[in-house]
C-alpha positions, 0 to 999 in steps of 0.5 A: 649110150648110157642108162639114162638115156636108155630109160628115157627112150623106153619111157616116152609114151611106150606102155603099149608097145613094151608090154606087147600090145597089153596096156598096163595101169600107169603106175604099174608101168612106171613101177616096172620101169624102175624095177627094170631099171635095177635089173640092167644095173645088176645084170648086165655088167656080169652077163657082158663080162660072160660075153667077152670071155666067151667071144675071146675063147672063141677067136683067141685061136686066130692070134694062136695060129700066128705060131701054132700052125707052123709048130703043129704043121697045120696049113691054111685048110686044115687051120680053117676047117678045124677052127670052123668045126667049132660051130658043127659042135655048136649047132649039134648040141645047140637045142638041147642045151637050151631046152635043158636051160628051160628047165634047170634054170639060167643060173646053173645051166650058164654056170655049167657051160662056162666051166666046161668050155673053160677047161676045153679051152685050156686043154687046146694048148696041149693039141700035138696035130691037125686032128687033136686040134679038130677035136679040141675045137669041136669038143668046145662047141659042144661045151659052149653050145647053148650060151648064147641063145641061153642068154637071149632067153634069159632076157625075155624071162627078166626084159620086156619089148623096148628094153630087151633091144637095149639089153641085147645090144649092150650085151653084144658090145662085148665081141668089140670089147673081146677083140679090143682087149683080148687082140693085144694081150693075145698078141703081147703072149705071143712075144713071150716066147717059151716059159717052163716048157710050153710055147707062147701060143700054150701059154695064150689058150691057158691064160684066156681059158682060165677066166670063163671057169672063175666066172662059171662059178661065180655065176652060181652066186650071181645070177637069179633065173627069173625076178620072182627068185632074186633076192635083191627085188622087193615082193612088189617089184618081183609082182609088178615086173612078173605082171608086165612080163606075163602080159607081153608073153600072153600076148605074143603066144596068142598071135604066134604060139608059144609051143616048141612046135610052133616054132619049128613050124614057122617058116619065118625062124629058118628065113631068120636062121638062114640070115643069122648064117650070112651074118656069122659067116662074115663076123667069124670068118673075117675075125679068125683071119684078121690077124694072118691078113694084117700080118701081111702088112709086115708087122710085129705080132705086137702091132697085129694085135694092136691093129686087130683091135682098131676095127673092133674098137670103132665097130663098138661106138658103130653099133651102139649109135646104129642101135639107138637110131634104129630102136627110134625108127618104126621099122627095124629091118632097113637097118638090119640090111643096110648094116649087112649091105654096108659090112658086104661092099666094105669087104669087097672093097678091102679085098680090092685093095693092097694099100694097108691104110685102105685095107684097115679102114675098109676091115674097119667099115666092115666089122662095124656093119656086121656088129651093127647088124647083130646089135639090131637083128636079135630084137627081131626073133623075140618079137615074136617068140615066147615060152618053148616057142623062145627056147627052141626058136632062139637055139634053132637060130643061133645053132643054124646060123652058127654053122655060119663060124664053120662055113666062113674060116673054112672057106676062107682057108681053102679059097686062100689055098687054091688062089694064093692069097685073100682076095678071092676070099673075102670077095666069096664071103662079101657075097654072102654078106650080100645075100643075107642082106637082100633076104632079110630085106625080102622077108620083112618083119616076120612078128608084125608080117605074122601077126597081120596075116593071122588078123586078116585070117579071122576077118 
């Protein structure tokens, strides 16, 4: 999806929906569209790069495990449990981190997050056993807590309506790109052997953690908290975009509330958090264990790296196409549920075959379904959360969802150790994805449903 397509799709007769139902003068709307296109070109490339690095730092331990586990004496269960502790740290500090960002601004806080997580990721290279590895993963989760919901919150300060859905989809392409780039590099680094007294997996963690620190420093000079603080926008552009964003946020706030309490007392937020949990059980669980699944094909570490990249290459195109189709549709929920359903069915197929080519094809469909889910899901909570409700609500959804990043890897590790293979663990993860699909289908569109319910009560 190129930029001109993004703009054209947004312009065509959508002034009311793009402003949350509050009409703008046609000239004002057209001017805001031009400003949004400019902001897209300026903001997205850098944010995208940051996300690529963040996802790489989360998952590179899956490749390190190919040699690290033996060096540290880690069993499969110990690795899965310790790797998943990242998500516990993330969960505990997610909401406080997002609320702090709402106060101090994205520029400073995202910079702080990236620098500290880069340092923690690099220090993981010096763990000496199961306990220190578990502690390092937990600290990495604390350091990175707030990054993803902080970016989603940041988007609400810059992009309205349909723009935010497209920006989020473009941002999430960072997941497959991180794996496409990182998998071959990680595989190659593991082939280097020892150097200057360090193991190959230690060099992998050191080299891949450094970019986060450098990008964190760059945040201080590149990001602007809101349109009003952007030196690269004219005063007229700032005013036009501020009016459009204010109109949308006012409309959302009048329907659903904008306080932290509004988010924390809205049962739909918790249901969405559970759906996100199910998706992340599949995303992180499969992502962290995929190198070890593919290693069973009997190939070298380098080939594992290239083969692991294949599902994410295909998934990148699939998620963009799926998001584009969903954005044109009147109802988004069937696409969210459908993506999880595809992932669940494909993962079950991968578990039930021992033929390497068929297993890889099934994993391609699994990853494509999970990525398509993520690309369409995040437009749903941002359609009815704004202000402090957005800061707290998005953080709650991400933090509870990220517990799936603990449940997925640890469940796979435990079941693998008990069953002696990956068949039972992958079938279990498939069942979780199926539950997520059924739950979001039952919930429907929270923004539309809540608005209709409120209107009915008033009448």
